[in-house]
N, C-alpha and C positions, 0 to 999 in steps of 0.2 A: 569232472575228469581231474585227477590230480597235476600237481606241476610237474612231477616226474613223466607220468603218461603223457602230457603234454609236449614235454621236452623230447620225448622219443619219439612222437609222431612228427615233429618239425624236423627233426634230425633224418627221420625215414623219408620225409618230404624232400627234403634236400638231396639226398642219395637216390632218390629216384628222377629228380630232375637232372641232375648230373649223367644218369643213365640214359636218358631222354635224350640230351644234348649229344651225348656220345653216339646213339643209333641213329639220330638224325644226321650227323656229320657223316656215318657210314652209308646210310640211304643216299646222301647228297653226291658222294663220291662215286656210287656204283652207277647213279644215274647219269653222271657226267661222262663217264666211260660208255655207256650206251648210247647216249647222245653223239660222243664223239665217234664212234663207228657207222651211227648212221648218217652223219654229215659226211665221213669220207665215202661211204657209200652212194651218196647223193639220193638218199631216200627221206621220205617222209612216214612211211607206214611198212613195217615189216612183221611176218609171222615169225615167231621164235617158237618151235615146240608147239604148244597148244595157245600161244599167249600172241596177241594183236599188240604190237607197239608200237605207238604213234609219238611223233615228234615233229609235229606242223605248227606253222606260221599262223598266228590269230591275230585279226584286226581289232582293235575296238576303238569307239570316240568316247571322250569322257570330257566331262564339264571342267573348265580350267576357271576353279574360284579366285585364284590369286588374281588372275588377270581382270575378272569380272569385278572384284572387289577394288581394284586400283582404277578403273573406268567407271564404275558405278555404285560408288561408295553408299548412297542412299538407297538404292535399291536392296543392297548388300544387306546393309543393317535391318531394313524394313522385312528382309525373308530369313533372318537368320535367327535362330531360337538357341537358347542356352538349357541344356541338359545336363544332368546330374547322375554322376554313377559313383559305385563304390569300387575302388581297387584294392586288390590282396596282394600283397609282396612278402617275401622272408628275405630278409638281408643278412 
């Protein structure tokens, strides 16, 4: 691939990422409007046309690694493993 083609691809990628961010912001805004309406109606589930919309509370339990590391440093080190990944970015 030539430098010109590569430059074109990087520019196209940057433009698409900007478009994706704009779309994500629009999606979030619409979701917030729907959530606010459901909250105002006091419902977690409703039918809208053919769509079932849910906005419900979900409980979960997660392991607090920070607290565990503070109180059990040796065990934390014993069961921690290093991983290597590659990160792609365009600035």
